[in-house]
C-alpha positions, 0 to 999 in steps of 0.5 A: 494410429498410435495414441500417446499416453499423457505424462503424469502430472507432478505433485508440485503441479498439483499443489500449485493448482490447488493453491490457485483454486483455493485462492480463486474459488470464492471469487469465480462468480462475478456476482460476488463482490470479492473479485470485482471489489477486493482486487479492483478497490485498491486501484480505484482508491489509489486513483482518488488518493493520488489525484487528491494529494498530488494536485495540491502540490501544483501551483497554477500561475494566476497573475492577479493573485499574490500567492502565485509562485509561492513555495509549496505548503508542506502542511497542506500537502501532508494533511491532504495525503493523510486525510485522503488515506483516512477517508478511503480506509474508512470507506473501502476498508471493509471491501479490500482492507484498504490496500493503497500502498505496496509497502503496507501490503508487503507488511501484511503479507510478512505478518501472515494476514494475506496470501502471496497471490492476493498480495501480488494482485493488490500490488498490481492493482495499486500500480495500475491505479497510480499510472491511471491517476498520474495520467489524469493529472497530466491531462488536467495540468498539461498547461503547467510548465515543468510539470513533474506530476508529483514525481519523487526525487532527492532534494539538492544535497541529499545523497542516495543513502540519506534518501534511502534512510528517510524512506525507511524511517517514514515507511516504518512508522506507517506500517507499524501504525497499521499493524498496531491499530489492527491488532485485535489483542489490544483492549485499549484501542479507541477512536478511529483506526483509519484516522490514526493511519491517515495521521501517520501518513501525514506525519511521514510527509511532514518528515520526508517531503523536503528531502525525498518528496516523501515516497513511502508509497512505491505505487505513487512513485511508480505512476509519476515516473512512468508518465514522466519517463524519468526513473532517476533514483527510482529504486530508492522509492521501492527499496526504502519502503519495502525495507521499512515495512519489513522492519516494522513487521519484525519489530511489532510481531517479534519484539513489541507484541509477539504472537504464539502462531508457529511457522506451519500456520504462517506458511498455510496463510501464505500459500492457501490464503486462509485468512480466516485462520486469524479471523477468530472470536474476540476472546482469542487474544492471539488473533489479529486481522486486517480491516476486512469484511466478515 
């Protein structure tokens, strides 16, 4: 009987395997909170965020209440989303960096604060959490007629181009706020970073809720579309926030507050996930990291 020799492993396969091992090695033990916390936290936080924010947009028909059937209070809904983001960022920011939005995750990826693998895992967790949250809302509000479950859609008279522009602007100011409030080079920061980000979310809703329902979070839009089986104009709520997030990185990292790190350092973070390269001492003016544990 003849034994065939195994084919040699290519250099590209070895590099890919090394990348996976470097990214997963600190998380192989379930005793460590990295795997169960950093990758699960975005999903569970997304559930709480959507349940809190979207539920306030429903109007329950109470016969003896004169406010039944009244128009949606945009300020109430905007503050609900903004304050829920601020609360969750303050609560779980030290675990996962408070990744609740694929557009923000993309912005931090392009800003070289997280690796490609971690960004993908975060986005998957966010989308799964959004679907679960919308399913919970569907069960709780099943008696409501014409229940859209907070699905984002274009308002009458708003075309696709206008809706795309609104989503770009709303997400751009949010991601720009995240990048600015987590910049360690700044010495003028005071108050609460999570609260500033939450207010930025509320501002985006006040701006866009009458025109697109205010997506700015592709995961939330995705969850509602999946449960309601309605994907009309759904592409706007992915393309718009992603373009807005990318533009925010371009504006902040290369125009407003350019950094001295070269392309090699950036690629190293993308591939090996060595975020510690940017977690430097406070006296290094070129360091900037997301909200995460030491």
